[in-house]
C-alpha positions, 0 to 999 in steps of 0.5 A, spaced: 848 644 577 842 645 581 839 639 583 832 640 581 835 638 574 832 631 574 829 625 570 827 629 564 824 626 558 827 624 551 831 629 547 831 634 552 836 639 554 839 636 561 846 639 562 850 643 558 855 639 555 857 634 550 859 627 552 865 623 549 866 616 549 871 613 553 870 607 557 874 605 562 876 597 561 883 595 561 882 592 554 876 591 549 874 584 552 867 587 553 866 587 546 868 579 545 862 576 542 857 582 541 851 580 537 850 585 532 843 587 530 842 590 523 837 595 521 837 598 515 829 600 515 827 600 508 830 593 507 827 589 513 823 583 512 816 585 513 812 581 518 804 582 519 803 583 526 796 579 526 800 573 524 805 573 529 800 574 536 798 568 538 795 571 544 791 577 547 789 578 554 787 584 558 787 587 565 783 592 567 785 596 572 780 597 578 778 605 579 776 607 585 777 614 588 783 615 591 787 611 586 786 615 579 792 614 574 794 620 571 799 616 567 803 610 567 811 611 566 813 605 569 810 598 569 812 592 573 811 585 574 813 581 580 811 576 584 803 576 581 803 584 583 802 589 578 806 596 579 804 602 576 808 608 577 807 615 575 814 619 576 811 626 575 804 628 575 801 625 582 808 622 584 805 616 586 805 608 586 800 603 585 799 596 586 794 591 584 794 584 583 794 580 576 786 581 576 787 588 576 784 589 583 787 595 587 791 593 593 794 600 596 798 605 593 805 609 595 803 616 595 808 619 601 810 626 598 814 630 604 820 631 608 819 625 613 823 619 614 818 615 610 817 620 605 820 622 599 820 629 595 821 626 588 820 619 585 827 619 581 826 612 579 823 605 580 826 598 580 824 591 584 829 588 588 831 581 586 827 579 593 821 582 591 821 589 594 819 596 591 824 601 591 823 608 590 830 613 589 829 619 591 835 624 589 833 630 593 834 626 599 839 622 596 836 615 599 832 609 597 826 608 601 823 601 600 816 598 600 813 591 600 808 589 594 802 591 599 805 598 600 808 598 607 814 601 608 820 597 610 826 600 610 830 606 608 837 607 605 842 613 604 846 612 598 851 617 595 849 623 591 848 623 584 845 619 578 838 618 575 836 610 573 837 605 578 837 597 577 838 592 582 843 587 580 842 583 587 839 585 593 845 588 595 848 591 588 845 596 585 847 600 578 847 607 578 846 612 572 851 617 573 851 625 570 856 630 569 856 635 576 854 630 582 860 628 586 865 628 580 871 627 584 868 620 587 865 618 580 871 620 575 867 622 570 863 616 569 856 614 567 855 608 571 856 607 577 855 599 580 855 599 587 855 594 593 853 595 600 853 603 598 860 602 596 863 603 589 865 597 586 866 599 579 865 604 575 863 604 567 862 609 562 863 616 559 868 621 561 864 628 561 867 634 556 865 641 556 862 643 549 858 648 546 851 648 550 848 641 548 846 634 551 842 629 549 838 625 554 835 618 553 828 616 555 831 610 560 838 607 560 837 601 565 832 596 564 832 589 567 829 583 564 829 576 567 834 577 572 839 581 568 840 588 568 842 592 561 845 599 560 844 603 554 848 609 555 847 616 550 852 616 544 852 609 544 848 604 539 851 599 544 846 594 549 851 592 555 849 587 560 850 588 567 854 584 573 856 584 580 862 588 578 863 587 570 860 590 564 859 586 557 856 588 550 851 584 549 848 588 542 850 593 537 845 596 534 847 598 527 842 603 525 843 605 518 843 613 516 844 614 524 844 621 526 851 618 530 854 618 524 854 625 522 857 631 526 854 636 530 855 640 536 849 644 538 842 643 540 840 646 533 844 641 529 843 635 532 835 637 532 836 638 524 839 631 523 833 627 528 829 630 522 832 628 517 836 621 520 835 615 524 836 614 532 837 609 536 832 612 543 835 606 547 830 604 550 828 596 548 824 590 551 828 583 552 824 577 551 826 569 551 826 569 543 826 576 541 828 583 543 824 589 541 827 595 539 825 602 539 828 608 534 826 614 531 826 615 523 824 621 519 816 622 519 815 615 523 817 615 530 818 608 534 816 604 528 816 597 531 822 592 530 823 585 532 829 581 532 829 574 533 834 571 536 833 564 533 834 567 526 838 573 527 834 577 523 831 584 525 823 585 522 819 591 521 812 590 522 806 592 518 802 597 519 796 594 516 792 590 521 786 587 521 785 587 528 784 593 531 787 590 538 794 590 535 794 598 534 796 598 541 802 593 540 807 598 538 811 601 544 810 596 549 812 598 557 814 591 560 816 585 559 811 580 562 813 573 561 818 569 557 815 572 550 809 576 553 810 583 552 805 588 556 802 595 553 796 600 556 791 603 553 787 609 556 779 608 556 779 614 552 782 610 546 778 604 547 772 608 546 774 612 540 775 604 537 769 601 541 766 600 534 771 597 530 773 593 535 766 590 536 765 590 528 772 586 528 770 581 534 763 581 535 759 581 541 763 576 545 766 575 552 772 578 551 769 584 548 764 584 554 770 583 559 773 589 556 768 594 556 763 592 561 762 598 566 768 601 563 767 609 563 772 615 560 774 616 567 777 609 569 784 607 569 788 604 563 787 597 561 793 593 561 794 588 554 798 583 554 801 581 547 804 573 546 809 573 541 808 566 537 815 561 537 818 562 531 816 569 527 821 567 521 816 563 517 810 569 517 814 574 512 810 577 507 812 575 501 814 582 496 
């Protein structure tokens, strides 16, 4: 495969292959104590979003001539800083403090020793460095949270997403065809000090021109790294040299319950059946899950760790600000999640928001000086401690 095939978005053709599941553990101990999250969407108990959100805060990201943000592909929080990643449009990273003041940007496209040709993925190391993976140059560039270059590390060829288990141990998502002899066809490599510590996942079998790529497969929440491979509804928890199944998503009427072998068959099934797209937000008390159902992409579902129950969120909202709580981009703190809204969207909803909230300090902070060309606004939504008590009686 040509190495220009990187970082494709969800549900696109990546490589002409079908991935068959074959975990390489000696036994099934990784599935001990797995927690099942049952999602029969039409039968889930319903929560009114207005009743479960205890607090809404906003952060206006400062707009200057040299920090215009085309799009936000990653939103990361570390040590009082906000890291905004634009993977594809400007291929740059912007650093803000938690008041929204712009500190610096990392925008070093080029072939120099401190430059990248491509941002394959970005993660924050446990010690707080910004790590930029560049698959075109097979390296990771490290910057501090003021945007200053720290070091470069050459890595083994292959992989897309990365996540740091500790400062020296990295989980790499792998794709077929990159150093297959080295990685033995696995879909996940854990490396320590740039040496293979463990290989996990799928072996790749040739099939009729087909593949499916999730939006993302590696996530870091509360200093724990999670892995959600394609063709499975498992969420795994990663450690230095081990993997353990954390959740199994029991999605009723799932696309994966059906037989298909071509792109056309797959997309026809997606139009008629449910599909877990792999993305989720892990909180202290809850797991926010994203999946697809026919005619309603990514309906909000939240799973309570206390009640071992998944709930769907009612689309009937009295507070218009909660329309921005749909597909959160990041975990901010224990039970607070972050989403973003464009200036255009806020202008469209300005009248409705003022009607609901009135002319107050909150609306002033949101709209004072806001223009259509401004950078997006970050919303922080805090979920109440016990949402089970707010189930809507049907």
